[in-house]
PDB file of N, CA, C and O in Angstrom:
ATOM      1  N   MET A   1      92.107  85.455  86.839  1.00  0.00           N
ATOM      2  CA  MET A   1      92.577  84.578  86.504  1.00  0.00           C
ATOM      3  C   MET A   1      93.495  85.225  85.850  1.00  0.00           C
ATOM      4  O   MET A   1      94.362  84.445  85.455  1.00  0.00           O
ATOM      5  N   ILE A   2      93.738  86.589  85.484  1.00  0.00           N
ATOM      6  CA  ILE A   2      94.247  88.127  84.557  1.00  0.00           C
ATOM      7  C   ILE A   2      95.421  88.176  86.050  1.00  0.00           C
ATOM      8  O   ILE A   2      96.648  88.284  86.048  1.00  0.00           O
ATOM      9  N   ALA A   3      94.536  88.058  87.125  1.00  0.00           N
ATOM     10  CA  ALA A   3      95.368  89.126  88.268  1.00  0.00           C
ATOM     11  C   ALA A   3      96.542  87.692  89.110  1.00  0.00           C
ATOM     12  O   ALA A   3      97.628  87.931  89.638  1.00  0.00           O
ATOM     13  N   GLN A   4      96.075  86.693  89.025  1.00  0.00           N
ATOM     14  CA  GLN A   4      96.906  85.260  89.169  1.00  0.00           C
ATOM     15  C   GLN A   4      98.405  85.329  88.614  1.00  0.00           C
ATOM     16  O   GLN A   4      99.459  85.211  89.238  1.00  0.00           O
ATOM     17  N   LYS A   5      98.237  85.498  87.599  1.00  0.00           N
ATOM     18  CA  LYS A   5      99.002  85.575  86.235  1.00  0.00           C
ATOM     19  C   LYS A   5      99.847  86.599  86.624  1.00  0.00           C
ATOM     20  O   LYS A   5     100.924  86.171  87.041  1.00  0.00           O
ATOM     21  N   LEU A   6      99.705  88.102  86.634  1.00  0.00           N
ATOM     22  CA  LEU A   6     100.310  89.455  86.624  1.00  0.00           C
ATOM     23  C   LEU A   6     100.812  88.890  88.095  1.00  0.00           C
ATOM     24  O   LEU A   6     101.841  88.269  87.831  1.00  0.00           O
ATOM     25  N   LEU A   7     100.621  88.826  89.253  1.00  0.00           N
ATOM     26  CA  LEU A   7     101.084  88.462  90.720  1.00  0.00           C
ATOM     27  C   LEU A   7     102.556  87.480  89.969  1.00  0.00           C
ATOM     28  O   LEU A   7     103.714  87.893  90.031  1.00  0.00           O
ATOM     29  N   LYS A   8     102.227  86.416  89.430  1.00  0.00           N
ATOM     30  CA  LYS A   8     103.562  85.392  89.336  1.00  0.00           C
ATOM     31  C   LYS A   8     104.420  86.081  89.014  1.00  0.00           C
ATOM     32  O   LYS A   8     105.507  86.219  89.577  1.00  0.00           O
ATOM     33  N   GLN A   9     103.789  86.924  87.471  1.00  0.00           N
ATOM     34  CA  GLN A   9     105.092  87.289  87.004  1.00  0.00           C
ATOM     35  C   GLN A   9     105.340  88.953  87.595  1.00  0.00           C
ATOM     36  O   GLN A   9     106.346  89.535  87.188  1.00  0.00           O
ATOM     37  N   ALA A  10     104.524  89.578  88.424  1.00  0.00           N
ATOM     38  CA  ALA A  10     105.715  90.536  89.252  1.00  0.00           C
ATOM     39  C   ALA A  10     106.580  89.581  90.336  1.00  0.00           C
ATOM     40  O   ALA A  10     107.767  89.773  90.601  1.00  0.00           O
ATOM     41  N   LEU A  11     106.072  88.932  90.684  1.00  0.00           N
ATOM     42  CA  LEU A  11     107.027  88.372  92.161  1.00  0.00           C
ATOM     43  C   LEU A  11     107.540  87.841  91.145  1.00  0.00           C
ATOM     44  O   LEU A  11     107.118  88.667  90.336  1.00  0.00           O
ATOM     45  N   LYS A  12     108.005  87.258  90.644  1.00  0.00           N
ATOM     46  CA  LYS A  12     109.058  86.579  89.448  1.00  0.00           C
ATOM     47  C   LYS A  12     110.077  87.921  88.974  1.00  0.00           C
ATOM     48  O   LYS A  12     111.286  87.748  88.820  1.00  0.00           O
ATOM     49  N   ALA A  13     109.462  89.185  88.780  1.00  0.00           N
ATOM     50  CA  ALA A  13     110.599  89.844  88.433  1.00  0.00           C
ATOM     51  C   ALA A  13     111.333  90.725  89.876  1.00  0.00           C
ATOM     52  O   ALA A  13     112.472  91.172  90.009  1.00  0.00           O
ATOM     53  N   LYS A  14     110.031  90.736  90.923  1.00  0.00           N
ATOM     54  CA  LYS A  14     110.846  91.300  91.932  1.00  0.00           C
ATOM     55  C   LYS A  14     112.604  90.363  92.442  1.00  0.00           C
ATOM     56  O   LYS A  14     113.498  90.894  93.101  1.00  0.00           O
ATOM     57  N   GLU A  15     112.621  89.112  91.954  1.00  0.00           N
ATOM     58  CA  GLU A  15     113.032  88.206  92.137  1.00  0.00           C
ATOM     59  C   GLU A  15     115.009  89.214  91.755  1.00  0.00           C
ATOM     60  O   GLU A  15     116.198  89.079  92.046  1.00  0.00           O
ATOM     61  N   HIS A  16     114.077  90.142  90.950  1.00  0.00           N
ATOM     62  CA  HIS A  16     115.917  89.848  90.161  1.00  0.00           C
ATOM     63  C   HIS A  16     115.845  91.705  90.192  1.00  0.00           C
ATOM     64  O   HIS A  16     116.321  92.375  89.275  1.00  0.00           O
ATOM     65  N   ALA A  17     115.273  92.220  91.219  1.00  0.00           N
ATOM     66  CA  ALA A  17     115.559  93.736  91.455  1.00  0.00           C
ATOM     67  C   ALA A  17     116.778  93.575  92.054  1.00  0.00           C
ATOM     68  O   ALA A  17     117.193  92.667  92.774  1.00  0.00           O
ATOM     69  N   TYR A  18     117.426  94.831  91.559  1.00  0.00           N
ATOM     70  CA  TYR A  18     118.625  95.909  91.810  1.00  0.00           C
ATOM     71  C   TYR A  18     118.475  96.938  93.099  1.00  0.00           C
ATOM     72  O   TYR A  18     118.266  98.113  92.798  1.00  0.00           O
ATOM     73  N   ALA A  19     118.563  96.604  94.526  1.00  0.00           N
ATOM     74  CA  ALA A  19     118.261  97.755  94.922  1.00  0.00           C
ATOM     75  C   ALA A  19     119.689  97.256  96.569  1.00  0.00           C
ATOM     76  O   ALA A  19     119.783  96.299  97.337  1.00  0.00           O
ATOM     77  N   PRO A  20     120.108  97.936  96.461  1.00  0.00           N
ATOM     78  CA  PRO A  20     121.458  98.074  97.026  1.00  0.00           C
ATOM     79  C   PRO A  20     121.656  98.518  98.658  1.00  0.00           C
ATOM     80  O   PRO A  20     122.183  98.074  99.678  1.00  0.00           O
ATOM     81  N   TYR A  21     120.764  99.859  98.143  1.00  0.00           N
ATOM     82  CA  TYR A  21     120.292 100.744  99.038  1.00  0.00           C
ATOM     83  C   TYR A  21     119.497 100.889  99.690  1.00  0.00           C
ATOM     84  O   TYR A  21     119.564 101.187 100.882  1.00  0.00           O
ATOM     85  N   SER A  22     118.289 100.653  98.855  1.00  0.00           N
ATOM     86  CA  SER A  22     117.257 101.199  99.773  1.00  0.00           C
ATOM     87  C   SER A  22     116.984  99.672 100.326  1.00  0.00           C
ATOM     88  O   SER A  22     116.464  99.705 101.442  1.00  0.00           O
ATOM     89  N   GLN A  23     117.223  98.232  99.780  1.00  0.00           N
ATOM     90  CA  GLN A  23     116.636  96.781 100.488  1.00  0.00           C
ATOM     91  C   GLN A  23     115.421  96.802  99.765  1.00  0.00           C
ATOM     92  O   GLN A  23     114.792  95.749  99.870  1.00  0.00           O
ATOM     93  N   TYR A  24     114.860  97.734  99.013  1.00  0.00           N
ATOM     94  CA  TYR A  24     113.297  97.810  98.661  1.00  0.00           C
ATOM     95  C   TYR A  24     113.178  97.084  97.075  1.00  0.00           C
ATOM     96  O   TYR A  24     113.224  97.716  96.019  1.00  0.00           O
ATOM     97  N   TYR A  25     113.024  95.691  97.205  1.00  0.00           N
ATOM     98  CA  TYR A  25     112.596  94.976  96.096  1.00  0.00           C
ATOM     99  C   TYR A  25     110.985  95.497  95.451  1.00  0.00           C
ATOM    100  O   TYR A  25     110.148  96.140  96.085  1.00  0.00           O
ATOM    101  N   VAL A  26     110.908  95.181  94.533  1.00  0.00           N
ATOM    102  CA  VAL A  26     109.829  95.881  93.574  1.00  0.00           C
ATOM    103  C   VAL A  26     109.576  95.003  92.486  1.00  0.00           C
ATOM    104  O   VAL A  26     110.561  94.470  91.973  1.00  0.00           O
ATOM    105  N   GLY A  27     108.243  94.703  91.953  1.00  0.00           N
ATOM    106  CA  GLY A  27     108.254  93.990  91.030  1.00  0.00           C
ATOM    107  C   GLY A  27     106.650  94.661  90.036  1.00  0.00           C
ATOM    108  O   GLY A  27     105.704  95.171  90.636  1.00  0.00           O
ATOM    109  N   ALA A  28     106.676  94.537  88.882  1.00  0.00           N
ATOM    110  CA  ALA A  28     105.450  95.145  88.492  1.00  0.00           C
ATOM    111  C   ALA A  28     105.517  94.126  87.342  1.00  0.00           C
ATOM    112  O   ALA A  28     106.496  93.467  86.993  1.00  0.00           O
ATOM    113  N   ALA A  29     104.090  94.131  86.744  1.00  0.00           N
ATOM    114  CA  ALA A  29     103.694  93.344  85.825  1.00  0.00           C
ATOM    115  C   ALA A  29     102.252  94.092  84.874  1.00  0.00           C
ATOM    116  O   ALA A  29     101.557  94.997  85.338  1.00  0.00           O
ATOM    117  N   ILE A  30     102.104  93.641  83.881  1.00  0.00           N
ATOM    118  CA  ILE A  30     101.109  95.069  83.241  1.00  0.00           C
ATOM    119  C   ILE A  30     100.686  93.734  82.456  1.00  0.00           C
ATOM    120  O   ILE A  30     101.327  92.755  82.072  1.00  0.00           O
ATOM    121  N   TYR A  31      99.311  94.115  82.379  1.00  0.00           N
ATOM    122  CA  TYR A  31      98.102  93.368  81.306  1.00  0.00           C
ATOM    123  C   TYR A  31      97.858  94.562  80.204  1.00  0.00           C
ATOM    124  O   TYR A  31      97.611  95.739  80.467  1.00  0.00           O
ATOM    125  N   THR A  32      97.982  93.993  78.959  1.00  0.00           N
ATOM    126  CA  THR A  32      97.490  95.217  77.711  1.00  0.00           C
ATOM    127  C   THR A  32      96.839  94.726  77.256  1.00  0.00           C
ATOM    128  O   THR A  32      96.931  93.535  76.959  1.00  0.00           O
ATOM    129  N   GLU A  33      95.383  95.889  76.888  1.00  0.00           N
ATOM    130  CA  GLU A  33      93.959  95.142  75.788  1.00  0.00           C
ATOM    131  C   GLU A  33      94.937  94.077  75.133  1.00  0.00           C
ATOM    132  O   GLU A  33      94.826  92.910  75.509  1.00  0.00           O
ATOM    133  N   ASN A  34      95.845  94.389  74.220  1.00  0.00           N
ATOM    134  CA  ASN A  34      96.284  93.379  73.217  1.00  0.00           C
ATOM    135  C   ASN A  34      96.533  91.661  74.011  1.00  0.00           C
ATOM    136  O   ASN A  34      96.735  90.626  73.375  1.00  0.00           O
ATOM    137  N   GLY A  35      96.465  91.754  75.151  1.00  0.00           N
ATOM    138  CA  GLY A  35      96.604  90.357  75.707  1.00  0.00           C
ATOM    139  C   GLY A  35      97.439  90.355  75.838  1.00  0.00           C
ATOM    140  O   GLY A  35      97.574  89.249  76.361  1.00  0.00           O
ATOM    141  N   ASN A  36      98.803  90.961  75.775  1.00  0.00           N
ATOM    142  CA  ASN A  36      99.866  90.736  75.972  1.00  0.00           C
ATOM    143  C   ASN A  36     100.487  91.111  77.954  1.00  0.00           C
ATOM    144  O   ASN A  36      99.932  91.875  78.744  1.00  0.00           O
ATOM    145  N   ILE A  37     101.571  90.373  78.170  1.00  0.00           N
ATOM    146  CA  ILE A  37     101.778  90.589  80.359  1.00  0.00           C
ATOM    147  C   ILE A  37     103.452  91.179  79.685  1.00  0.00           C
ATOM    148  O   ILE A  37     104.091  90.644  78.779  1.00  0.00           O
ATOM    149  N   PHE A  38     103.719  92.066  80.253  1.00  0.00           N
ATOM    150  CA  PHE A  38     104.970  92.300  81.050  1.00  0.00           C
ATOM    151  C   PHE A  38     105.512  93.166  82.204  1.00  0.00           C
ATOM    152  O   PHE A  38     105.026  94.208  82.644  1.00  0.00           O
ATOM    153  N   SER A  39     106.183  92.770  82.444  1.00  0.00           N
ATOM    154  CA  SER A  39     107.121  92.463  83.473  1.00  0.00           C
ATOM    155  C   SER A  39     108.345  94.001  83.910  1.00  0.00           C
ATOM    156  O   SER A  39     108.476  94.930  83.113  1.00  0.00           O
ATOM    157  N   ALA A  40     109.011  93.963  85.112  1.00  0.00           N
ATOM    158  CA  ALA A  40     110.302  94.284  85.525  1.00  0.00           C
ATOM    159  C   ALA A  40     110.031  94.354  86.529  1.00  0.00           C
ATOM    160  O   ALA A  40     108.983  94.287  87.172  1.00  0.00           O
ATOM    161  N   CYS A  41     111.892  94.626  86.889  1.00  0.00           N
ATOM    162  CA  CYS A  41     112.176  95.173  88.886  1.00  0.00           C
ATOM    163  C   CYS A  41     112.360  96.632  88.643  1.00  0.00           C
ATOM    164  O   CYS A  41     112.271  97.373  87.663  1.00  0.00           O
ATOM    165  N   ASN A  42     112.686  96.780  90.063  1.00  0.00           N
ATOM    166  CA  ASN A  42     113.421  97.984  90.097  1.00  0.00           C
ATOM    167  C   ASN A  42     114.470  97.996  90.411  1.00  0.00           C
ATOM    168  O   ASN A  42     114.842  97.292  91.350  1.00  0.00           O
ATOM    169  N   VAL A  43     115.352  98.843  89.698  1.00  0.00           N
ATOM    170  CA  VAL A  43     116.484  99.031  89.727  1.00  0.00           C
ATOM    171  C   VAL A  43     117.396 100.108  90.232  1.00  0.00           C
ATOM    172  O   VAL A  43     117.625 100.907  89.325  1.00  0.00           O
ATOM    173  N   GLU A  44     117.978 100.407  91.317  1.00  0.00           N
ATOM    174  CA  GLU A  44     119.105 101.589  91.805  1.00  0.00           C
ATOM    175  C   GLU A  44     120.167 101.279  91.412  1.00  0.00           C
ATOM    176  O   GLU A  44     120.613 100.160  91.157  1.00  0.00           O
ATOM    177  N   ASN A  45     120.753 102.549  91.326  1.00  0.00           N
ATOM    178  CA  ASN A  45     122.403 103.426  91.212  1.00  0.00           C
ATOM    179  C   ASN A  45     122.976 104.559  91.694  1.00  0.00           C
ATOM    180  O   ASN A  45     122.537 105.626  92.125  1.00  0.00           O
ATOM    181  N   ILE A  46     124.067 104.085  91.524  1.00  0.00           N
ATOM    182  CA  ILE A  46     124.476 104.827  92.468  1.00  0.00           C
ATOM    183  C   ILE A  46     123.851 106.492  93.182  1.00  0.00           C
ATOM    184  O   ILE A  46     124.109 107.185  94.166  1.00  0.00           O
ATOM    185  N   SER A  47     122.954 106.549  92.046  1.00  0.00           N
ATOM    186  CA  SER A  47     123.094 108.217  92.701  1.00  0.00           C
ATOM    187  C   SER A  47     121.340 108.138  93.072  1.00  0.00           C
ATOM    188  O   SER A  47     120.430 108.812  92.589  1.00  0.00           O
ATOM    189  N   PHE A  48     121.283 106.910  94.240  1.00  0.00           N
ATOM    190  CA  PHE A  48     120.321 107.169  94.749  1.00  0.00           C
ATOM    191  C   PHE A  48     119.912 107.917  95.739  1.00  0.00           C
ATOM    192  O   PHE A  48     120.654 108.154  96.692  1.00  0.00           O
ATOM    193  N   PRO A  49     118.689 108.388  95.654  1.00  0.00           N
ATOM    194  CA  PRO A  49     117.317 107.441  95.108  1.00  0.00           C
ATOM    195  C   PRO A  49     117.196 107.789  93.037  1.00  0.00           C
ATOM    196  O   PRO A  49     116.079 107.538  92.583  1.00  0.00           O
ATOM    197  N   CYS A  50     117.794 108.078  92.446  1.00  0.00           N
ATOM    198  CA  CYS A  50     117.694 107.821  91.189  1.00  0.00           C
ATOM    199  C   CYS A  50     118.223 106.367  90.648  1.00  0.00           C
ATOM    200  O   CYS A  50     119.177 105.657  90.965  1.00  0.00           O
ATOM    201  N   GLY A  51     117.285 106.260  89.792  1.00  0.00           N
ATOM    202  CA  GLY A  51     116.780 104.624  89.262  1.00  0.00           C
ATOM    203  C   GLY A  51     115.966 104.748  88.146  1.00  0.00           C
ATOM    204  O   GLY A  51     115.891 105.698  87.368  1.00  0.00           O
ATOM    205  N   THR A  52     115.179 103.375  88.142  1.00  0.00           N
ATOM    206  CA  THR A  52     114.088 102.626  87.597  1.00  0.00           C
ATOM    207  C   THR A  52     112.829 101.946  88.198  1.00  0.00           C
ATOM    208  O   THR A  52     112.516 100.759  88.294  1.00  0.00           O
ATOM    209  N   CYS A  53     112.227 103.068  88.563  1.00  0.00           N
ATOM    210  CA  CYS A  53     111.051 101.928  88.962  1.00  0.00           C
ATOM    211  C   CYS A  53     110.442 100.806  87.996  1.00  0.00           C
ATOM    212  O   CYS A  53     110.339 100.724  86.772  1.00  0.00           O
ATOM    213  N   ALA A  54     109.969  99.714  89.402  1.00  0.00           N
ATOM    214  CA  ALA A  54     109.173  98.635  88.364  1.00  0.00           C
ATOM    215  C   ALA A  54     108.153  98.882  87.054  1.00  0.00           C
ATOM    216  O   ALA A  54     107.902  98.370  85.963  1.00  0.00           O
ATOM    217  N   GLU A  55     107.777  99.891  87.807  1.00  0.00           N
ATOM    218  CA  GLU A  55     106.277 100.112  86.448  1.00  0.00           C
ATOM    219  C   GLU A  55     106.898 100.612  85.370  1.00  0.00           C
ATOM    220  O   GLU A  55     106.608 100.100  84.288  1.00  0.00           O
ATOM    221  N   ALA A  56     108.076 101.926  85.408  1.00  0.00           N
ATOM    222  CA  ALA A  56     108.406 102.673  84.774  1.00  0.00           C
ATOM    223  C   ALA A  56     109.496 101.426  83.400  1.00  0.00           C
ATOM    224  O   ALA A  56     109.743 101.686  82.222  1.00  0.00           O
ATOM    225  N   GLY A  57     109.820 100.389  84.059  1.00  0.00           N
ATOM    226  CA  GLY A  57     110.100  99.153  83.470  1.00  0.00           C
ATOM    227  C   GLY A  57     109.378  98.142  82.507  1.00  0.00           C
ATOM    228  O   GLY A  57     109.569  97.528  81.457  1.00  0.00           O
ATOM    229  N   ALA A  58     108.293  98.360  83.636  1.00  0.00           N
ATOM    230  CA  ALA A  58     107.334  97.198  82.623  1.00  0.00           C
ATOM    231  C   ALA A  58     106.750  98.311  81.382  1.00  0.00           C
ATOM    232  O   ALA A  58     106.295  97.938  80.301  1.00  0.00           O
ATOM    233  N   ILE A  59     106.871  99.600  81.778  1.00  0.00           N
ATOM    234  CA  ILE A  59     105.728 100.429  80.397  1.00  0.00           C
ATOM    235  C   ILE A  59     106.944 100.540  79.501  1.00  0.00           C
ATOM    236  O   ILE A  59     106.749 100.404  78.293  1.00  0.00           O
ATOM    237  N   ALA A  60     108.180 100.769  79.936  1.00  0.00           N
ATOM    238  CA  ALA A  60     108.635 100.934  78.971  1.00  0.00           C
ATOM    239  C   ALA A  60     108.954  99.460  77.791  1.00  0.00           C
ATOM    240  O   ALA A  60     108.951  99.432  76.560  1.00  0.00           O
ATOM    241  N   ALA A  61     109.097  98.836  78.373  1.00  0.00           N
ATOM    242  CA  ALA A  61     109.083  96.902  77.813  1.00  0.00           C
ATOM    243  C   ALA A  61     108.027  96.896  77.136  1.00  0.00           C
ATOM    244  O   ALA A  61     108.156  96.545  75.964  1.00  0.00           O
ATOM    245  N   MET A  62     106.476  97.320  77.682  1.00  0.00           N
ATOM    246  CA  MET A  62     105.207  96.926  76.931  1.00  0.00           C
ATOM    247  C   MET A  62     105.356  98.052  75.581  1.00  0.00           C
ATOM    248  O   MET A  62     104.993  97.607  74.492  1.00  0.00           O
ATOM    249  N   VAL A  63     105.795  99.260  75.619  1.00  0.00           N
ATOM    250  CA  VAL A  63     105.998 100.323  74.858  1.00  0.00           C
ATOM    251  C   VAL A  63     106.992  99.578  73.396  1.00  0.00           C
ATOM    252  O   VAL A  63     106.637  99.487  72.220  1.00  0.00           O
ATOM    253  N   ALA A  64     108.153  99.188  73.971  1.00  0.00           N
ATOM    254  CA  ALA A  64     108.992  98.847  73.096  1.00  0.00           C
ATOM    255  C   ALA A  64     108.674  97.767  71.911  1.00  0.00           C
ATOM    256  O   ALA A  64     109.174  97.703  70.788  1.00  0.00           O
ATOM    257  N   ALA A  65     107.413  96.715  72.683  1.00  0.00           N
ATOM    258  CA  ALA A  65     106.617  95.922  72.137  1.00  0.00           C
ATOM    259  C   ALA A  65     106.275  96.071  71.199  1.00  0.00           C
ATOM    260  O   ALA A  65     106.319  95.379  70.182  1.00  0.00           O
ATOM    261  N   GLY A  66     105.544  97.814  71.602  1.00  0.00           N
ATOM    262  CA  GLY A  66     104.321  97.730  70.067  1.00  0.00           C
ATOM    263  C   GLY A  66     102.879  97.788  70.649  1.00  0.00           C
ATOM    264  O   GLY A  66     101.825  97.843  70.015  1.00  0.00           O
ATOM    265  N   ASP A  67     103.088  97.760  72.158  1.00  0.00           N
ATOM    266  CA  ASP A  67     101.458  98.047  72.885  1.00  0.00           C
ATOM    267  C   ASP A  67     101.615  99.295  72.918  1.00  0.00           C
ATOM    268  O   ASP A  67     102.445  99.968  72.307  1.00  0.00           O
ATOM    269  N   LYS A  68     100.696  99.670  73.744  1.00  0.00           N
ATOM    270  CA  LYS A  68     100.204 101.178  73.999  1.00  0.00           C
ATOM    271  C   LYS A  68      99.061 101.303  75.481  1.00  0.00           C
ATOM    272  O   LYS A  68      99.235 102.373  76.065  1.00  0.00           O
ATOM    273  N   LYS A  69      98.627 100.944  75.741  1.00  0.00           N
ATOM    274  CA  LYS A  69      97.337 100.836  76.352  1.00  0.00           C
ATOM    275  C   LYS A  69      97.598  99.833  77.832  1.00  0.00           C
ATOM    276  O   LYS A  69      98.370  98.881  77.725  1.00  0.00           O
ATOM    277  N   ILE A  70      97.136 100.018  78.752  1.00  0.00           N
ATOM    278  CA  ILE A  70      97.735  99.440  79.913  1.00  0.00           C
ATOM    279  C   ILE A  70      96.082  99.374  80.010  1.00  0.00           C
ATOM    280  O   ILE A  70      95.301 100.321  79.914  1.00  0.00           O
ATOM    281  N   LYS A  71      95.704  97.612  80.285  1.00  0.00           N
ATOM    282  CA  LYS A  71      94.352  97.169  80.773  1.00  0.00           C
ATOM    283  C   LYS A  71      94.510  97.056  82.574  1.00  0.00           C
ATOM    284  O   LYS A  71      93.738  97.559  83.390  1.00  0.00           O
ATOM    285  N   ALA A  72      95.595  96.343  82.828  1.00  0.00           N
ATOM    286  CA  ALA A  72      95.604  96.707  84.274  1.00  0.00           C
ATOM    287  C   ALA A  72      97.033  96.374  85.104  1.00  0.00           C
ATOM    288  O   ALA A  72      97.421  95.339  84.562  1.00  0.00           O
ATOM    289  N   ILE A  73      97.592  96.579  85.699  1.00  0.00           N
ATOM    290  CA  ILE A  73      98.787  96.652  86.329  1.00  0.00           C
ATOM    291  C   ILE A  73      98.599  96.246  87.715  1.00  0.00           C
ATOM    292  O   ILE A  73      97.611  96.468  88.414  1.00  0.00           O
ATOM    293  N   LEU A  74      99.987  95.437  88.124  1.00  0.00           N
ATOM    294  CA  LEU A  74     100.034  94.271  89.205  1.00  0.00           C
ATOM    295  C   LEU A  74     101.403  95.115  89.804  1.00  0.00           C
ATOM    296  O   LEU A  74     102.291  95.493  89.040  1.00  0.00           O
ATOM    297  N   ILE A  75     101.434  95.304  90.984  1.00  0.00           N
ATOM    298  CA  ILE A  75     102.883  95.737  91.780  1.00  0.00           C
ATOM    299  C   ILE A  75     103.423  95.016  92.684  1.00  0.00           C
ATOM    300  O   ILE A  75     103.254  95.623  93.742  1.00  0.00           O
ATOM    301  N   THR A  76     103.908  94.186  92.845  1.00  0.00           N
ATOM    302  CA  THR A  76     104.603  93.836  94.560  1.00  0.00           C
ATOM    303  C   THR A  76     106.066  94.371  94.902  1.00  0.00           C
ATOM    304  O   THR A  76     107.103  94.665  94.307  1.00  0.00           O
ATOM    305  N   ALA A  77     105.539  94.328  96.259  1.00  0.00           N
ATOM    306  CA  ALA A  77     106.846  94.915  97.010  1.00  0.00           C
ATOM    307  C   ALA A  77     107.267  93.901  98.573  1.00  0.00           C
ATOM    308  O   ALA A  77     106.576  92.930  98.883  1.00  0.00           O
ATOM    309  N   ASP A  78     108.200  94.245  99.211  1.00  0.00           N
ATOM    310  CA  ASP A  78     108.337  93.761 100.661  1.00  0.00           C
ATOM    311  C   ASP A  78     108.023  94.788 101.284  1.00  0.00           C
ATOM    312  O   ASP A  78     108.281  95.985 101.155  1.00  0.00           O
ATOM    313  N   GLY A  79     107.130  93.873 102.337  1.00  0.00           N
ATOM    314  CA  GLY A  79     106.658  94.797 103.255  1.00  0.00           C
ATOM    315  C   GLY A  79     105.149  94.263 103.798  1.00  0.00           C
ATOM    316  O   GLY A  79     104.507  93.447 103.136  1.00  0.00           O
ATOM    317  N   LYS A  80     104.703  94.760 104.952  1.00  0.00           N
ATOM    318  CA  LYS A  80     103.366  94.763 105.224  1.00  0.00           C
ATOM    319  C   LYS A  80     102.284  95.948 104.923  1.00  0.00           C
ATOM    320  O   LYS A  80     101.306  95.873 105.667  1.00  0.00           O
ATOM    321  N   ASN A  81     102.259  96.826 104.162  1.00  0.00           N
ATOM    322  CA  ASN A  81     101.452  97.677 103.435  1.00  0.00           C
ATOM    323  C   ASN A  81     101.782  97.845 102.613  1.00  0.00           C
ATOM    324  O   ASN A  81     102.919  97.973 102.156  1.00  0.00           O
ATOM    325  N   LEU A  82     100.461  97.898 102.082  1.00  0.00           N
ATOM    326  CA  LEU A  82      99.903  98.458 100.204  1.00  0.00           C
ATOM    327  C   LEU A  82     101.391  98.842  99.602  1.00  0.00           C
ATOM    328  O   LEU A  82     102.445  98.848 100.239  1.00  0.00           O
ATOM    329  N   VAL A  83     101.256  99.069  98.607  1.00  0.00           N
ATOM    330  CA  VAL A  83     102.681  99.731  97.783  1.00  0.00           C
ATOM    331  C   VAL A  83     101.648 100.045  96.681  1.00  0.00           C
ATOM    332  O   VAL A  83     100.707  99.414  96.200  1.00  0.00           O
ATOM    333  N   TYR A  84     102.440 101.843  96.363  1.00  0.00           N
ATOM    334  CA  TYR A  84     101.920 102.224  96.105  1.00  0.00           C
ATOM    335  C   TYR A  84     102.871 103.169  94.823  1.00  0.00           C
ATOM    336  O   TYR A  84     103.980 103.634  95.087  1.00  0.00           O
ATOM    337  N   PRO A  85     102.176 103.342  93.381  1.00  0.00           N
ATOM    338  CA  PRO A  85     103.229 103.788  92.379  1.00  0.00           C
ATOM    339  C   PRO A  85     104.239 104.895  93.031  1.00  0.00           C
ATOM    340  O   PRO A  85     104.190 104.766  94.255  1.00  0.00           O
ATOM    341  N   CYS A  86     105.055 105.844  92.682  1.00  0.00           N
ATOM    342  CA  CYS A  86     105.647 107.101  93.374  1.00  0.00           C
ATOM    343  C   CYS A  86     104.754 107.892  92.118  1.00  0.00           C
ATOM    344  O   CYS A  86     104.303 107.305  91.135  1.00  0.00           O
ATOM    345  N   GLY A  87     104.623 109.273  92.381  1.00  0.00           N
ATOM    346  CA  GLY A  87     104.130 109.988  90.960  1.00  0.00           C
ATOM    347  C   GLY A  87     104.561 110.132  89.937  1.00  0.00           C
ATOM    348  O   GLY A  87     104.007 110.344  88.859  1.00  0.00           O
ATOM    349  N   ALA A  88     105.618 110.024  90.212  1.00  0.00           N
ATOM    350  CA  ALA A  88     106.097 110.079  88.292  1.00  0.00           C
ATOM    351  C   ALA A  88     105.929 109.023  87.529  1.00  0.00           C
ATOM    352  O   ALA A  88     106.228 109.079  86.336  1.00  0.00           O
ATOM    353  N   CYS A  89     105.204 107.398  88.348  1.00  0.00           N
ATOM    354  CA  CYS A  89     104.986 106.607  87.484  1.00  0.00           C
ATOM    355  C   CYS A  89     103.231 106.648  87.589  1.00  0.00           C
ATOM    356  O   CYS A  89     102.701 106.401  86.505  1.00  0.00           O
ATOM    357  N   LEU A  90     102.407 106.881  88.565  1.00  0.00           N
ATOM    358  CA  LEU A  90     101.655 107.247  88.300  1.00  0.00           C
ATOM    359  C   LEU A  90     101.248 108.076  87.168  1.00  0.00           C
ATOM    360  O   LEU A  90     100.085 108.088  86.767  1.00  0.00           O
ATOM    361  N   GLN A  91     102.070 108.683  86.711  1.00  0.00           N
ATOM    362  CA  GLN A  91     101.689 109.953  85.417  1.00  0.00           C
ATOM    363  C   GLN A  91     101.969 108.847  84.730  1.00  0.00           C
ATOM    364  O   GLN A  91     100.949 108.334  84.269  1.00  0.00           O
ATOM    365  N   ARG A  92     103.165 108.161  84.429  1.00  0.00           N
ATOM    366  CA  ARG A  92     102.962 107.196  83.876  1.00  0.00           C
ATOM    367  C   ARG A  92     102.187 106.047  83.370  1.00  0.00           C
ATOM    368  O   ARG A  92     102.035 105.518  82.269  1.00  0.00           O
ATOM    369  N   ILE A  93     101.788 105.868  84.465  1.00  0.00           N
ATOM    370  CA  ILE A  93     100.515 104.643  83.868  1.00  0.00           C
ATOM    371  C   ILE A  93      99.295 105.384  83.498  1.00  0.00           C
ATOM    372  O   ILE A  93      98.405 104.723  82.962  1.00  0.00           O
ATOM    373  N   ALA A  94      99.096 106.683  83.698  1.00  0.00           N
ATOM    374  CA  ALA A  94      97.600 107.536  83.436  1.00  0.00           C
ATOM    375  C   ALA A  94      97.795 107.678  81.284  1.00  0.00           C
ATOM    376  O   ALA A  94      96.921 108.235  80.620  1.00  0.00           O
TER     377      ALA A  94
END
């Protein structure tokens, strides 16, 4: 049930991704221990590859709302392969 909600939110967030340079659209959704869901998309900028990862955006929204602990995270992107967080986001998630 939670996985389906996370997938729905991550896919919805991915629709708003701003990726004019890589054309790689990512959405992430986080479920917190308080039962809240936060989602975000990736946002690239002209100094590509610097930008904001979807995971980082969702974590920032979570913290800004007062939650601190991730219980589950779901990340979605276009493509045939599984998507994995970058090294920096793995550290943020941990």
